[in-house]
C-alpha positions as CSV (number, residue, x, y, z in Angstrom):
1,X,33.4,-9.7,-57.1
2,X,34.2,-7.6,-60.2
3,X,36.7,-4.9,-59.8
4,X,35.2,-1.4,-59.9
5,X,36.6,1.3,-62.1
6,X,37.2,4.8,-60.9
7,X,35.0,7.4,-62.8
8,X,38.0,9.1,-64.5
9,X,39.4,5.7,-65.7
10,X,36.2,4.7,-67.6
11,X,36.5,5.0,-71.4
12,X,33.0,4.8,-72.8
13,X,32.3,4.1,-76.5
14,X,32.3,7.2,-78.8
15,X,28.8,8.6,-79.0
16,X,27.5,9.3,-82.5
17,X,25.6,12.4,-83.8
18,X,22.1,11.6,-85.1
19,X,22.3,13.5,-88.3
20,X,18.6,12.8,-89.1
21,X,17.9,15.3,-86.3
22,X,20.1,18.1,-87.8
23,X,18.1,21.1,-88.9
24,X,20.9,22.1,-91.3
25,X,24.3,20.9,-92.3
26,X,26.9,21.7,-94.9
27,X,30.5,22.6,-95.8
28,X,31.6,26.2,-95.1
29,X,34.5,27.6,-97.1
30,X,36.5,30.0,-95.1
31,X,38.5,33.1,-96.2
32,X,41.7,31.0,-96.6
33,X,40.0,28.2,-98.6
34,X,39.6,25.7,-95.8
35,X,36.3,23.8,-95.9
36,X,34.7,23.0,-92.5
37,X,31.7,20.7,-92.0
38,X,29.0,22.1,-89.7
39,X,25.5,21.1,-88.5
40,X,22.8,22.8,-86.6
41,X,20.6,20.9,-84.1
42,X,17.7,21.8,-81.8
43,X,15.8,25.1,-81.9
44,X,15.9,26.4,-85.5
45,X,18.7,28.9,-85.9
46,X,16.6,31.6,-87.4
47,X,14.2,31.5,-84.4
48,X,17.1,32.0,-82.0
49,X,18.6,34.8,-84.0
50,X,15.2,36.5,-84.4
51,X,14.7,36.4,-80.6
52,X,18.2,37.8,-80.1
53,X,19.4,34.8,-78.3
54,X,22.8,33.3,-78.6
55,X,23.4,29.9,-80.2
56,X,25.7,27.3,-78.6
57,X,28.8,26.2,-80.4
58,X,30.3,22.9,-79.4
59,X,34.0,22.4,-80.2
60,X,35.6,19.0,-80.0
61,X,39.1,17.9,-79.0
62,X,42.1,17.2,-81.2
63,X,42.1,14.3,-83.7
64,X,38.5,13.4,-82.7
65,X,35.3,14.8,-84.2
66,X,32.0,16.5,-83.4
67,X,30.6,13.0,-82.8
68,X,32.3,13.1,-79.4
69,X,29.9,15.9,-78.4
70,X,26.8,13.9,-79.3
71,X,25.6,13.6,-75.7
72,X,25.8,17.4,-75.3
73,X,23.9,17.9,-78.5
74,X,21.2,15.6,-77.2
75,X,21.1,17.3,-73.8
76,X,21.0,20.9,-75.1
77,X,18.9,20.6,-78.3
78,X,15.4,20.7,-76.6
79,X,15.9,24.3,-75.5
80,X,18.8,25.7,-77.5
81,X,20.2,26.1,-81.0
82,X,23.3,23.9,-81.1
83,X,26.0,24.3,-83.7
84,X,28.7,21.7,-84.1
85,X,31.7,21.8,-86.5
86,X,34.6,19.6,-87.3
87,X,38.0,21.3,-87.2
88,X,40.2,21.2,-90.3
89,X,40.7,17.6,-91.5
90,X,38.7,16.2,-88.6
91,X,35.6,14.1,-88.8
92,X,33.5,15.2,-91.9
93,X,35.8,18.2,-92.7
94,X,38.1,17.5,-95.7
95,X,41.9,17.3,-95.0
96,X,44.4,19.3,-96.9
97,X,48.0,20.3,-96.3
98,X,47.5,24.0,-95.6
99,X,49.6,25.3,-92.7
100,X,47.9,25.4,-89.3
101,X,48.1,28.0,-86.6
102,X,45.8,28.9,-83.7
103,X,45.3,32.3,-85.1
104,X,44.2,30.8,-88.5
105,X,41.9,28.3,-86.7
106,X,40.2,31.1,-84.8
107,X,39.6,32.9,-88.1
108,X,38.3,29.6,-89.6
109,X,35.7,29.2,-86.9
110,X,34.7,32.9,-87.3
111,X,34.3,32.1,-91.0
112,X,31.8,29.4,-90.3
113,X,29.8,31.8,-88.1
114,X,29.9,34.3,-91.0
115,X,28.5,31.7,-93.4
116,X,25.7,31.0,-90.9
117,X,25.2,34.8,-90.3
118,X,25.7,34.2,-86.5
119,X,27.2,37.3,-84.8
120,X,28.0,35.7,-81.5
121,X,28.0,32.3,-79.8
122,X,28.3,30.6,-76.4
123,X,31.2,28.2,-76.8
124,X,31.4,24.9,-74.9
125,X,34.7,23.2,-75.7
126,X,37.2,20.6,-74.5
127,X,40.9,20.1,-75.1
128,X,41.8,21.2,-78.7
129,X,38.5,22.9,-79.0
130,X,39.3,24.9,-75.9
131,X,42.6,26.0,-77.4
132,X,40.7,27.3,-80.4
133,X,38.2,29.0,-78.1
134,X,41.1,30.7,-76.3
135,X,42.5,31.6,-79.7
136,X,39.3,33.4,-80.6
137,X,39.7,35.4,-77.4
138,X,43.4,36.0,-78.1
139,X,43.4,36.8,-81.8
140,X,40.8,39.4,-82.5
141,X,37.6,37.2,-82.5
142,X,36.5,37.9,-78.9
143,X,33.6,39.9,-80.2
144,X,32.1,36.7,-81.6
145,X,32.1,35.1,-78.1
146,X,29.3,35.8,-75.6
147,X,30.7,33.2,-73.2
148,X,33.1,30.3,-73.2
149,X,33.1,27.1,-71.1
150,X,36.8,26.1,-71.6
151,X,37.5,22.5,-70.4
152,X,41.0,21.1,-70.1
153,X,43.6,22.4,-72.5
154,X,47.2,23.7,-72.7
155,X,48.3,27.3,-72.6
156,X,51.9,26.6,-73.5
157,X,53.2,23.6,-75.6
158,X,56.6,23.8,-73.8
159,X,54.9,22.9,-70.5
160,X,53.3,19.7,-71.7
161,X,54.8,16.4,-70.5
162,X,54.1,14.4,-73.7
163,X,56.2,11.4,-72.7
164,X,54.4,11.0,-69.4
165,X,51.0,11.5,-70.9
166,X,51.6,8.9,-73.6
167,X,52.2,6.4,-70.9
168,X,48.7,6.7,-69.6
169,X,46.8,3.6,-70.9
170,X,43.7,5.5,-71.8
171,X,45.7,7.9,-74.0
172,X,47.0,5.0,-76.1
173,X,43.4,3.7,-76.4
174,X,42.1,7.1,-77.3
175,X,44.6,7.5,-80.2
176,X,44.0,4.0,-81.5
177,X,40.3,4.7,-81.5
178,X,40.4,8.1,-83.1
179,X,42.7,6.8,-85.8
180,X,40.2,4.1,-86.7
181,X,37.4,6.7,-86.8
182,X,39.4,9.1,-88.9
183,X,40.3,6.4,-91.4
184,X,36.6,5.5,-91.7
185,X,35.7,9.1,-92.5
186,X,38.7,9.7,-94.8
187,X,39.1,6.6,-96.9
188,X,42.2,6.5,-99.0
189,X,44.0,9.2,-97.0
190,X,46.9,8.7,-94.6
191,X,46.5,9.2,-90.9
192,X,50.2,10.0,-90.5
193,X,49.8,12.9,-92.9
194,X,46.9,14.3,-90.9
195,X,48.5,13.8,-87.5
196,X,51.8,15.1,-88.8
197,X,50.2,18.4,-89.9
198,X,48.8,19.0,-86.5
199,X,51.9,17.8,-84.7
200,X,53.8,20.4,-86.6
201,X,51.7,23.1,-85.0
202,X,51.7,21.5,-81.6
203,X,55.5,21.6,-81.5
204,X,55.5,25.4,-81.8
205,X,52.2,26.6,-80.4
206,X,50.6,27.8,-78.3
207,X,52.7,30.1,-76.1
208,X,50.2,32.3,-74.3
209,X,50.9,34.7,-71.5
210,X,49.0,37.4,-69.6
211,X,50.1,39.8,-72.4
212,X,48.2,37.7,-74.9
213,X,44.8,38.5,-73.4
214,X,45.4,42.0,-72.0
215,X,43.2,43.5,-74.8
216,X,40.1,41.5,-73.7
217,X,37.3,43.6,-72.2
218,X,37.0,42.7,-68.5
219,X,33.8,41.1,-67.2
220,X,32.2,43.6,-64.8
221,X,33.5,46.6,-66.7
222,X,31.3,46.1,-69.8
223,X,28.5,43.8,-71.0
224,X,30.6,43.3,-74.1
225,X,33.1,41.3,-72.1
226,X,32.8,37.5,-72.6
227,X,32.0,35.3,-69.7
228,X,34.9,32.9,-69.4
229,X,34.9,29.7,-67.3
230,X,38.2,27.9,-67.0
231,X,37.3,24.3,-66.2
232,X,39.3,21.2,-65.4
233,X,38.8,17.9,-63.7
234,X,40.5,17.0,-60.4
235,X,41.8,13.8,-61.9
236,X,42.8,15.0,-65.4
237,X,46.2,13.5,-66.0
238,X,46.4,14.6,-69.6
239,X,46.9,18.4,-68.8
240,X,49.2,19.8,-66.2
241,X,47.0,21.4,-63.4
242,X,49.1,24.6,-63.4
243,X,47.8,25.4,-66.9
244,X,44.3,26.3,-65.6
245,X,45.8,28.2,-62.6
246,X,47.7,30.4,-65.2
247,X,44.7,30.8,-67.5
248,X,42.5,32.0,-64.7
249,X,45.1,34.7,-64.0
250,X,45.6,35.6,-67.7
251,X,41.8,36.4,-68.1
252,X,40.7,38.8,-65.3
253,X,37.3,38.0,-63.7
254,X,37.1,34.6,-65.4
255,X,35.7,31.8,-63.3
256,X,37.7,28.8,-62.3
257,X,36.0,25.5,-61.8
258,X,37.6,22.2,-60.8
259,X,35.1,19.4,-61.3
260,X,35.2,16.5,-58.7
261,X,35.9,12.9,-59.7
262,X,36.5,14.1,-63.3
263,X,39.1,13.2,-65.9
264,X,40.0,14.6,-69.3
265,X,37.0,13.0,-70.9
266,X,34.4,13.7,-68.3
267,X,31.8,14.9,-70.9
268,X,31.4,11.2,-71.8
269,X,32.6,9.6,-68.5
270,X,30.1,11.5,-66.4
271,X,27.8,13.5,-68.7
272,X,25.2,14.0,-65.9
273,X,27.6,16.1,-63.8
274,X,29.1,17.8,-66.9
275,X,25.6,18.8,-68.1
276,X,24.8,20.3,-64.6
277,X,27.9,22.4,-64.9
278,X,26.9,23.5,-68.4
279,X,23.5,24.6,-67.1
280,X,25.1,26.7,-64.4
281,X,27.4,28.2,-67.0
282,X,24.6,29.1,-69.4
283,X,22.7,30.7,-66.5
284,X,25.6,32.9,-65.4
285,X,24.6,36.5,-65.9
286,X,26.8,39.2,-67.4
287,X,26.4,42.4,-65.4
288,X,28.3,45.7,-65.1
289,X,29.6,46.1,-61.6
290,X,28.9,49.4,-59.8
291,X,31.8,51.7,-59.4
292,X,32.9,51.7,-55.8
293,X,33.0,55.1,-54.1
294,X,36.4,56.1,-52.9
295,X,36.8,56.7,-49.2
């Protein structure tokens, strides 16, 4: 009898974006000269903006690419406008040696939205993409975020247990795979240069506290406040569980969801459950709570 694998230990093949279905794609040059690849799928962007609806922005994890979100693109495209982008040097975005910081990355993403003339998005992100989403909330771009589904990321680089994480077999397999994928999309360039540029940032950032997010408008006080879901898997060994406990406290009236039988890569390990959670997130309503009368 073949041995069964637990859901969070499965490492499926990397899905691939079907670029023949993209409504638009291109390279956006941001204010600091970074060029980011983007594509739009699903409902035409102009139709969504004309109807005053909010497009969805999918943001991928570190050293991977937007291909890893292909299943979400396929799921969401029939009824939504879906924007994907590759973070600097990732996937189809060119690599250069400009210094990285989370504040700069937040501005880069906002720069892509400027090029597309999109005022506000609903973000669905995982890992590094979530850290960029949190950066948009932290560093003056929160007005571009209608809502954010923030899956599995760090709030403080000092609290990561890198040695322990690197001993997880799937982590080694992940890095071997994404290196092959990166080298295919960046022929003639050196993986070590790319990884080193990001490692330089990861050894000093982020360090977020309650103070970092105290300027955020609070959900329930105003409709301008973003809806924020802090999401993790109950079997995510890559990120310390206390991270999400802290982030849920840092952002008042955020929602905290721990998905069952879920690992760090649940969006490809169990996309059916992941997509159900996304549907609930997108249906979450932003209301202003009535003021309670004092006794």
